[in-house]
C-alpha positions in Angstrom: 34.8 -167.8 67.0 33.2 -170.6 67.7 35.9 -172.8 64.8 38.8 -170.8 65.6 38.0 -172.3 69.2 37.2 -175.9 68.5 39.8 -175.8 66.3 43.0 -174.2 69.3 41.2 -175.5 72.2 41.7 -178.9 74.1 38.8 -177.8 76.1 36.8 -180.8 76.8 33.9 -178.8 77.3 35.0 -177.3 73.9 34.7 -181.4 72.7 31.1 -181.6 74.5 30.1 -178.1 73.2 30.7 -179.5 69.9 28.8 -182.3 69.7 25.8 -180.6 70.7 26.0 -178.7 67.9 25.8 -181.5 65.7 22.7 -183.0 67.5 22.0 -179.3 66.6 22.5 -179.0 62.7 21.3 -182.4 61.6 18.1 -181.7 63.2 15.6 -179.5 59.8 15.0 -175.6 60.1 10.5 -175.6 60.8 11.7 -178.8 63.9 14.1 -177.2 65.4 11.6 -174.1 65.5 9.0 -176.0 67.4 11.9 -177.0 70.1 12.8 -173.4 70.5 9.3 -172.4 70.5 8.6 -175.3 73.1 12.2 -174.0 75.3 11.6 -170.7 75.2 7.9 -169.2 74.5 6.1 -172.0 76.4 8.8 -172.6 78.9 10.6 -169.9 79.9 8.4 -167.3 78.3 11.8 -165.1 76.9 10.9 -164.5 73.5 6.9 -164.1 71.6 6.2 -167.1 69.8 4.6 -165.5 66.6 3.7 -162.1 65.1 5.8 -159.7 65.3 4.5 -156.8 67.2 3.2 -156.6 70.7 -0.7 -156.4 71.2 0.1 -153.0 72.7 3.8 -152.2 70.9 1.9 -148.4 70.0 1.9 -148.0 73.7 5.5 -148.3 74.1 8.1 -145.3 73.7 10.6 -146.0 70.7 13.5 -147.2 72.2 10.8 -150.5 73.7 9.5 -150.5 70.6 13.0 -151.4 69.3 12.9 -153.7 71.7 10.3 -155.4 71.1 10.8 -155.9 67.4 13.9 -157.4 68.4 12.3 -159.3 70.6 9.6 -161.0 67.9 12.7 -161.4 65.8 15.1 -163.2 68.1 13.4 -167.1 67.2 13.2 -166.9 64.2 16.6 -165.5 62.9 17.7 -168.2 65.4 16.0 -170.8 63.4 17.9 -169.4 60.5 20.5 -169.0 60.6 21.5 -171.4 64.3 22.5 -174.6 61.2 24.7 -171.5 58.7 26.4 -171.3 62.8 27.3 -174.1 62.6 28.5 -175.9 59.3 30.2 -172.2 59.3 32.4 -172.7 62.6 33.1 -175.9 61.4 34.7 -175.0 57.7 36.5 -173.0 59.7 37.4 -175.5 61.9 38.5 -177.8 59.4 40.2 -175.0 57.9 43.0 -174.2 60.8 43.9 -177.2 61.2 44.5 -177.9 57.7 46.9 -174.7 58.5 48.0 -175.6 61.8 50.7 -179.0 59.6 51.7 -176.8 57.2 55.4 -176.8 57.4 55.8 -172.9 57.3 53.7 -172.9 60.3 56.0 -175.8 61.7 59.1 -173.6 60.9 58.2 -170.5 63.0 56.9 -172.9 66.0 60.7 -174.3 66.1 61.9 -170.1 65.5 60.1 -169.7 68.9 57.9 -167.3 67.5 55.2 -166.3 70.3 52.4 -169.2 69.6 50.0 -166.3 70.3 51.7 -164.3 67.1 51.6 -167.5 65.4 47.8 -168.0 65.5 47.0 -164.3 64.7 49.2 -163.1 61.9 49.3 -166.4 59.9 46.7 -169.2 61.2 43.8 -166.5 61.2 44.3 -164.4 58.1 44.4 -167.9 55.9 41.9 -169.6 57.2 39.6 -166.3 56.7 39.9 -166.8 52.6 38.0 -170.5 52.8 35.1 -168.8 55.3 34.6 -165.7 52.7 33.3 -168.0 49.7 30.6 -168.9 51.9 28.7 -166.3 52.6 28.4 -166.2 48.5 26.3 -169.2 48.9 24.5 -168.9 52.9 23.2 -165.4 52.4 21.4 -165.9 49.8 19.8 -169.2 51.7 19.1 -168.2 55.1 16.3 -166.9 51.9 15.5 -169.5 50.5 14.1 -171.2 53.5 12.1 -168.3 55.8 8.9 -170.1 53.3 8.5 -172.7 56.2 10.1 -170.6 59.3 7.3 -167.4 58.4 5.1 -169.6 58.7 5.7 -171.4 61.8 6.6 -168.0 63.7 3.6 -166.1 62.0 6.0 -163.6 61.0 5.3 -161.8 58.2 8.6 -162.2 56.6 9.7 -161.7 52.4 8.8 -165.6 52.3 6.0 -165.6 53.6 5.1 -163.3 51.0 6.3 -165.3 48.2 3.8 -168.5 49.6 0.8 -165.7 50.0 1.3 -164.9 45.7 1.6 -167.9 44.4 -1.3 -169.3 46.3 -3.1 -165.2 45.0 -1.7 -166.2 41.8 -0.4 -162.9 41.8 3.0 -162.5 39.8 3.9 -158.6 39.7 4.7 -159.8 43.4 6.6 -162.6 42.0 8.2 -160.6 39.9 9.4 -158.3 43.0 10.0 -161.1 45.0 12.1 -162.8 42.5 13.8 -159.4 42.2 14.5 -158.9 45.9 16.2 -163.0 45.9 18.4 -161.7 42.4 19.8 -158.6 45.1 20.7 -160.7 47.6 22.5 -163.3 45.6 24.4 -160.8 44.0 24.6 -158.3 46.4 26.5 -161.0 48.7 28.5 -162.1 46.1 29.5 -158.0 45.6 30.1 -157.8 49.3 32.2 -161.5 49.4 34.4 -159.7 46.7 35.4 -156.5 48.6 36.1 -158.6 52.3 38.2 -161.1 49.6 40.4 -158.5 47.9 40.3 -156.5 50.7 42.2 -159.1 52.8 44.7 -160.1 49.7 45.7 -156.6 50.5 46.6 -156.5 53.5 48.1 -159.7 53.6 50.2 -158.3 50.6 50.9 -155.1 52.2 52.3 -157.2 55.1 54.6 -159.0 53.0 55.5 -156.0 51.0 56.6 -154.6 54.8 
C-alpha cells in the first residue's frame, strides 16, 4: 500500500515520507535496532528492550500474556522487516509508474473510463506479479538476518539458536536449523507459486468474461 500511495499520490507529505524511508533503508539492521531501543524503550517506554516475556508474565491472564509476547516481539520484528517493507514499497511504486505509461492505460483514459476503475482493475492487478516474485527471496532473507537482531534484543529465536549451535559444535542442532531454513525457502516458493496462479487465473477469467 505504501508503494501504491507513493506512485499514485502527488502529495508533498507522501514525498517527504518517501525520503525518510530511503534514509531508514540505508541504515544497517543492527544500528536501526539500537535506535528503536533508544526511542521506543528508553525514551517512550512503550516496548521492552530485551527478552521474550516480562518478569511478571506468569501472573498475567491468558490475553495479557499474549499481548506480552507481542510487545516483546514488536521491536525485533520491526528491525528485521522494515528494510524489506521499504524495498517492496519502492519496487511496487516503480512497477506502477511503468504501467501508467503503457499504451492501453492511456487509451482507457482517453475513452473516459473512471480513473478509480483503471487504477483498481488494470494497474494494481498488473503490478502485483513482480511483487509476488520478490517474496521468494525476502521471506528466507528474514531468517538469515535474524542472528544479530536476536542477539541485540536478547530474543531466543532461531538465529540465536544457530549461533549457540556453532559455538558449542552442536552438529545435530545445526542440521535441524539448516533443515528449517530449507523448509522456509521451499514454503516461500510454494506460497508465491500459488499466489501467482490465483492472480493469473483471476485475470484470465476476467478477460474471458
